[in-house]
DSSP file (Angstrom, degrees, kcal/mol; ACC not computed):
  #  RESIDUE AA STRUCTURE BP1 BP2  ACC     N-H-->O    O-->H-N    N-H-->O    O-->H-N    TCO  KAPPA ALPHA  PHI   PSI    X-CA   Y-CA   Z-CA
    1    1 A M     >        0   0    0      0, 0.0     4,-1.8     0, 0.0     5,-0.2   0.000 360.0 360.0 360.0 -33.8  -48.7   40.5  134.4
    2    2 A A  H  >  +     0   0    0      1,-0.2     4,-2.5     2,-0.2     5,-0.2   0.864 360.0  55.4 -62.2 -36.1  -47.2   37.1  133.7
    3    3 A T  H  > S+     0   0    0      1,-0.2     4,-2.5     2,-0.2    -1,-0.2   0.905 105.0  52.4 -64.0 -41.3  -46.0   38.3  130.4
    4    4 A S  H  > S+     0   0    0      2,-0.2     4,-2.1     1,-0.2    -1,-0.2   0.902 110.9  46.6 -61.9 -43.0  -44.2   41.3  132.0
    5    5 A I  H  X S+     0   0    0     -4,-1.8     4,-2.6     2,-0.2    -1,-0.2   0.914 111.9  51.1 -66.6 -42.7  -42.3   39.0  134.3
    6    6 A E  H  X S+     0   0    0     -4,-2.5     4,-2.5     1,-0.2    -2,-0.2   0.889 109.9  50.3 -61.7 -39.5  -41.4   36.6  131.5
    7    7 A E  H  X S+     0   0    0     -4,-2.5     4,-2.5     2,-0.2    -1,-0.2   0.904 110.3  49.5 -65.7 -41.0  -40.1   39.5  129.5
    8    8 A K  H  X S+     0   0    0     -4,-2.1     4,-2.5     2,-0.2    -2,-0.2   0.915 111.7  48.7 -63.6 -42.4  -38.0   40.6  132.4
    9    9 A I  H  X S+     0   0    0     -4,-2.6     4,-2.6     2,-0.2    -2,-0.2   0.933 112.2  48.6 -62.1 -45.3  -36.6   37.1  132.9
   10   10 A K  H  X S+     0   0    0     -4,-2.5     4,-2.2     1,-0.2    -2,-0.2   0.908 111.7  49.5 -61.8 -42.1  -35.8   36.8  129.2
   11   11 A A  H  X S+     0   0    0     -4,-2.5     4,-2.3     1,-0.2    -1,-0.2   0.905 112.2  47.9 -63.7 -41.9  -34.1   40.2  129.3
   12   12 A Q  H  X S+     0   0    0     -4,-2.5     4,-2.6     2,-0.2    -2,-0.2   0.878 110.2  51.9 -68.0 -37.2  -32.0   39.2  132.3
   13   13 A E  H  X S+     0   0    0     -4,-2.6     4,-2.3     2,-0.2    -1,-0.2   0.900 110.2  48.9 -64.4 -39.9  -31.1   35.9  130.7
   14   14 A E  H  X S+     0   0    0     -4,-2.2     4,-2.2     2,-0.2    -2,-0.2   0.913 111.1  49.6 -64.9 -42.9  -29.9   37.8  127.6
   15   15 A K  H  X S+     0   0    0     -4,-2.3     4,-2.5     2,-0.2    -2,-0.2   0.910 110.6  50.5 -62.0 -42.4  -27.9   40.2  129.7
   16   16 A L  H  X S+     0   0    0     -4,-2.6     4,-2.4     1,-0.2    -2,-0.2   0.907 109.0  51.8 -61.6 -42.1  -26.3   37.3  131.6
   17   17 A K  H  X S+     0   0    0     -4,-2.3     4,-1.9     1,-0.2    -1,-0.2   0.907 111.0  47.7 -60.7 -43.1  -25.4   35.6  128.3
   18   18 A Q  H  X S+     0   0    0     -4,-2.2     4,-2.3     2,-0.2    -2,-0.2   0.907 111.4  50.1 -65.4 -42.3  -23.7   38.8  127.1
   19   19 A L  H  X S+     0   0    0     -4,-2.5     4,-2.4     1,-0.2    -2,-0.2   0.883 109.2  51.4 -65.7 -37.6  -21.8   39.2  130.3
   20   20 A K  H  X S+     0   0    0     -4,-2.4     4,-2.2     2,-0.2    -1,-0.2   0.900 109.4  50.6 -64.7 -39.4  -20.6   35.6  130.2
   21   21 A A  H  X S+     0   0    0     -4,-1.9     4,-2.0     2,-0.2    -2,-0.2   0.907 110.2  49.9 -63.8 -41.9  -19.4   36.3  126.6
   22   22 A Q  H  X S+     0   0    0     -4,-2.3     4,-2.5     1,-0.2    -2,-0.2   0.918 109.2  52.0 -61.2 -43.5  -17.5   39.4  127.8
   23   23 A K  H  X S+     0   0    0     -4,-2.4     4,-2.5     1,-0.2    -2,-0.2   0.910 108.7  50.3 -60.5 -43.3  -15.9   37.4  130.6
   24   24 A Q  H  X S+     0   0    0     -4,-2.2     4,-2.3     1,-0.2    -1,-0.2   0.891 110.2  50.3 -62.7 -39.8  -14.7   34.8  128.1
   25   25 A Q  H  X S+     0   0    0     -4,-2.0     4,-2.4     2,-0.2    -2,-0.2   0.918 110.7  48.9 -64.0 -43.3  -13.2   37.5  125.9
   26   26 A I  H  X S+     0   0    0     -4,-2.5     4,-2.3     1,-0.2    -2,-0.2   0.929 112.3  48.1 -62.5 -45.4  -11.4   39.1  128.8
   27   27 A E  H  X S+     0   0    0     -4,-2.5     4,-2.4     1,-0.2    -1,-0.2   0.885 110.6  51.8 -63.3 -38.7  -10.0   35.7  129.9
   28   28 A A  H  X S+     0   0    0     -4,-2.3     4,-2.4     2,-0.2    -1,-0.2   0.905 109.4  49.9 -64.5 -41.3   -8.9   34.9  126.4
   29   29 A R  H  X S+     0   0    0     -4,-2.4     4,-2.5     2,-0.2    -2,-0.2   0.910 110.4  50.5 -63.0 -41.7   -7.1   38.2  126.1
   30   30 A K  H  X S+     0   0    0     -4,-2.3     4,-2.4     2,-0.2    -2,-0.2   0.920 111.4  47.7 -62.4 -43.9   -5.4   37.5  129.5
   31   31 A R  H  X S+     0   0    0     -4,-2.4     4,-2.4     1,-0.2    -1,-0.2   0.908 112.4  49.4 -63.7 -41.3   -4.2   34.1  128.3
   32   32 A A  H  X S+     0   0    0     -4,-2.4     4,-2.1     2,-0.2    -2,-0.2   0.900 111.4  49.1 -65.1 -40.6   -3.0   35.5  125.0
   33   33 A A  H  X S+     0   0    0     -4,-2.5     4,-2.2     2,-0.2    -2,-0.2   0.908 111.7  48.9 -65.6 -41.5   -1.0   38.3  126.8
   34   34 A A  H  X S+     0   0    0     -4,-2.4     4,-2.2     1,-0.2    -2,-0.2   0.901 111.3  49.8 -64.4 -40.8    0.5   35.7  129.2
   35   35 A A  H  X S+     0   0    0     -4,-2.4     4,-2.5     2,-0.2    -1,-0.2   0.885 109.5  52.1 -64.7 -38.6    1.5   33.5  126.3
   36   36 A K  H  X S+     0   0    0     -4,-2.1     4,-2.5     2,-0.2    -2,-0.2   0.924 109.9  48.1 -64.1 -44.5    3.1   36.5  124.5
   37   37 A V  H  X S+     0   0    0     -4,-2.2     4,-2.7     2,-0.2     5,-0.2   0.912 111.0  51.4 -62.7 -42.4    5.1   37.4  127.5
   38   38 A T  H  X S+     0   0    0     -4,-2.2     4,-2.4     1,-0.2    -2,-0.2   0.921 110.8  47.8 -61.5 -44.4    6.3   33.8  127.9
   39   39 A R  H  X S+     0   0    0     -4,-2.5     4,-2.7     2,-0.2    -1,-0.2   0.910 111.7  50.4 -62.6 -42.1    7.3   33.6  124.2
   40   40 A Q  H  X S+     0   0    0     -4,-2.5     4,-2.5     2,-0.2    -2,-0.2   0.918 111.6  47.6 -62.7 -43.3    9.2   36.9  124.6
   41   41 A Q  H  X S+     0   0    0     -4,-2.7     4,-2.4     2,-0.2    -1,-0.2   0.905 112.4  49.5 -64.1 -41.1   11.0   35.7  127.7
   42   42 A D  H  X S+     0   0    0     -4,-2.4     4,-2.2    -5,-0.2    -2,-0.2   0.917 111.7  48.3 -63.9 -44.0   11.9   32.4  125.9
   43   43 A T  H  X S+     0   0    0     -4,-2.7     4,-2.5     2,-0.2    -2,-0.2   0.922 111.7  49.6 -62.5 -44.5   13.2   34.3  122.9
   44   44 A R  H  X S+     0   0    0     -4,-2.5     4,-2.6     1,-0.2     5,-0.2   0.917 109.9  51.1 -60.7 -43.7   15.3   36.6  125.1
   45   45 A R  H  X S+     0   0    0     -4,-2.4     4,-2.3     1,-0.2    -1,-0.2   0.901 111.7  47.7 -60.6 -41.9   16.7   33.7  127.0
   46   46 A K  H  X S+     0   0    0     -4,-2.2     4,-2.4     2,-0.2    -2,-0.2   0.896 111.5  49.5 -68.0 -40.1   17.7   32.0  123.7
   47   47 A V  H  X S+     0   0    0     -4,-2.5     4,-2.4     2,-0.2    -2,-0.2   0.930 112.9  47.0 -64.2 -44.9   19.3   35.1  122.3
   48   48 A L  H  X S+     0   0    0     -4,-2.6     4,-2.3     2,-0.2    -2,-0.2   0.894 111.7  50.7 -65.5 -39.3   21.3   35.7  125.4
   49   49 A A  H  X S+     0   0    0     -4,-2.3     4,-2.4    -5,-0.2    -1,-0.2   0.920 111.1  49.1 -63.0 -43.0   22.4   32.0  125.5
   50   50 A G  H  X S+     0   0    0     -4,-2.4     4,-2.5     1,-0.2    -2,-0.2   0.900 110.2  50.6 -62.8 -40.9   23.5   32.3  121.9
   51   51 A A  H  X S+     0   0    0     -4,-2.4     4,-2.2     2,-0.2    -1,-0.2   0.896 110.5  50.1 -63.6 -39.9   25.4   35.5  122.6
   52   52 A M  H  X S+     0   0    0     -4,-2.3     4,-2.5     2,-0.2    -2,-0.2   0.924 110.9  48.5 -65.0 -43.8   27.2   33.8  125.5
   53   53 A V  H  X S+     0   0    0     -4,-2.4     4,-2.4     1,-0.2    -2,-0.2   0.920 111.0  50.5 -63.3 -43.9   28.1   30.8  123.4
   54   54 A L  H  X S+     0   0    0     -4,-2.5     4,-2.0     1,-0.2    -1,-0.2   0.912 110.9  48.9 -61.1 -41.9   29.5   33.0  120.6
   55   55 A E  H  X S+     0   0    0     -4,-2.2     4,-1.7     1,-0.2    -1,-0.2   0.914 111.0  49.9 -64.2 -42.0   31.6   35.0  123.1
   56   56 A M  H  X S+     0   0    0     -4,-2.5     4,-1.7     1,-0.2     8,-0.2   0.894 110.6  50.5 -62.8 -38.7   32.9   31.8  124.6
   57   57 A M  H  < S+     0   0    0     -4,-2.4     7,-0.3     1,-0.2    -1,-0.2   0.855 108.3  52.3 -68.7 -34.1   33.8   30.5  121.2
   58   58 A E  H  < S+     0   0    0     -4,-2.0    -1,-0.2    -5,-0.2    -2,-0.2   0.844 111.1  48.2 -69.2 -32.1   35.6   33.7  120.3
   59   59 A R  H  < S+     0   0    0     -4,-1.7     2,-0.4     1,-0.2    -2,-0.2   0.843 118.9  31.6 -77.0 -34.2   37.7   33.5  123.5
   60   60 A D     X  -     0   0    0     -4,-1.7     4,-2.0    -5,-0.1    -1,-0.2  -0.970  55.6-160.4-138.0 120.5   38.8   29.9  123.2
   61   61 A E  H  > S+     0   0    0     -2,-0.4     4,-2.6     1,-0.2     5,-0.2   0.869  96.9  54.9 -65.0 -38.3   39.5   27.8  120.1
   62   62 A N  H  > S+     0   0    0      1,-0.2     4,-2.4     2,-0.2    -1,-0.2   0.912 108.7  48.3 -62.7 -42.4   39.2   24.5  121.9
   63   63 A T  H  > S+     0   0    0      2,-0.2     4,-2.7     1,-0.2    -1,-0.2   0.905 110.7  52.3 -62.6 -42.0   35.7   25.5  123.2
   64   64 A R  H  X S+     0   0    0     -4,-2.0     4,-2.7    -7,-0.3    -2,-0.2   0.927 110.3  47.1 -61.1 -45.7   34.8   26.5  119.6
   65   65 A Q  H  X S+     0   0    0     -4,-2.6     4,-2.2     2,-0.2    -2,-0.2   0.920 113.3  47.9 -64.2 -44.0   35.8   23.2  118.2
   66   66 A R  H  X S+     0   0    0     -4,-2.4     4,-2.3     1,-0.2    -2,-0.2   0.921 113.6  48.2 -62.2 -43.6   34.0   21.2  120.9
   67   67 A F  H  X S+     0   0    0     -4,-2.7     4,-3.2     1,-0.2     5,-0.2   0.938 110.3  50.5 -63.3 -45.7   30.9   23.3  120.4
   68   68 A M  H  X S+     0   0    0     -4,-2.7     4,-2.7     1,-0.2    -1,-0.2   0.875 110.1  50.8 -63.0 -37.0   30.9   23.0  116.7
   69   69 A Q  H  X S+     0   0    0     -4,-2.2     4,-2.3     2,-0.2    -1,-0.2   0.942 114.4  43.5 -63.5 -46.6   31.3   19.2  117.0
   70   70 A R  H  X S+     0   0    0     -4,-2.3     4,-2.8     2,-0.2    -2,-0.2   0.901 114.0  51.2 -64.0 -40.6   28.3   19.0  119.3
   71   71 A F  H  X S+     0   0    0     -4,-3.2     4,-2.9     2,-0.2     5,-0.2   0.928 110.3  48.0 -64.1 -45.7   26.3   21.4  117.2
   72   72 A D  H  X S+     0   0    0     -4,-2.7     4,-2.4     1,-0.2    -1,-0.2   0.913 113.1  49.1 -60.5 -42.2   26.9   19.4  114.0
   73   73 A S  H  X S+     0   0    0     -4,-2.3     4,-2.4    -5,-0.2    -2,-0.2   0.913 111.7  49.0 -63.5 -42.6   25.9   16.2  115.9
   74   74 A Y  H  X S+     0   0    0     -4,-2.8     4,-2.5     2,-0.2    -2,-0.2   0.928 111.9  47.9 -62.6 -46.0   22.8   17.9  117.2
   75   75 A L  H  X S+     0   0    0     -4,-2.9     4,-2.3     1,-0.2    -1,-0.2   0.896 111.5  51.2 -63.4 -39.4   21.8   19.2  113.8
   76   76 A G  H  X S+     0   0    0     -4,-2.4     4,-2.0    -5,-0.2    -1,-0.2   0.906 112.0  46.0 -64.4 -41.3   22.4   15.7  112.3
   77   77 A S  H  X S+     0   0    0     -4,-2.4     4,-2.1     2,-0.2    -2,-0.2   0.855 112.5  50.6 -72.8 -32.9   20.2   14.0  114.9
   78   78 A S  H  X S+     0   0    0     -4,-2.5     4,-2.1     2,-0.2    -2,-0.2   0.896 111.0  48.6 -70.2 -37.1   17.5   16.6  114.5
   79   79 A Q  H  X S+     0   0    0     -4,-2.3     4,-2.4    -5,-0.2    -2,-0.2   0.895 111.2  50.8 -68.0 -37.8   17.4   16.2  110.8
   80   80 A N  H  X S+     0   0    0     -4,-2.0     4,-2.1     1,-0.2    -2,-0.2   0.915 110.9  47.6 -64.9 -41.7   17.3   12.4  111.2
   81   81 A S  H  X S+     0   0    0     -4,-2.1     4,-1.5     2,-0.2    -1,-0.2   0.858 111.7  51.2 -69.2 -32.8   14.4   12.6  113.6
   82   82 A E  H  X S+     0   0    0     -4,-2.1     4,-0.9     2,-0.2    -2,-0.2   0.904 110.1  49.3 -67.4 -40.6   12.6   15.0  111.2
   83   83 A N  H  < S+     0   0    0     -4,-2.4     3,-0.4     1,-0.2    -2,-0.2   0.878 109.7  51.5 -66.9 -36.5   13.1   12.7  108.3
   84   84 A K  H  < S+     0   0    0     -4,-2.1    -1,-0.2     1,-0.2    -2,-0.2   0.851 105.5  56.1 -66.5 -34.0   11.8    9.7  110.4
   85   85 A A  H  <        0   0    0     -4,-1.5    -1,-0.2     1,-0.3    -2,-0.2   0.737 360.0 360.0 -70.8 -22.1    8.7   11.7  111.2
   86   86 A R     <        0   0    0     -4,-0.9    -1,-0.3    -3,-0.4    -2,-0.2   0.465 360.0 360.0 -81.4 360.0    7.9   12.3  107.6
């Protein structure tokens, strides 16, 4: 009779192990889905910001010149920081 109980315990432990693995998979899928949505929202925000900047530059030459100066400066500083990191 002891063997039967030990077998039941072993079977239940195995089932628990499988259920825990399923739970981890579900949680991983949820995290991946949330990360995907966050990336999509971030990309959309960047695209809309870029569209707004382009429209502002088309409307006003002074705005375009100021933006291009800042943009060139930004690109120059990012390239410098990338070169320093290497």
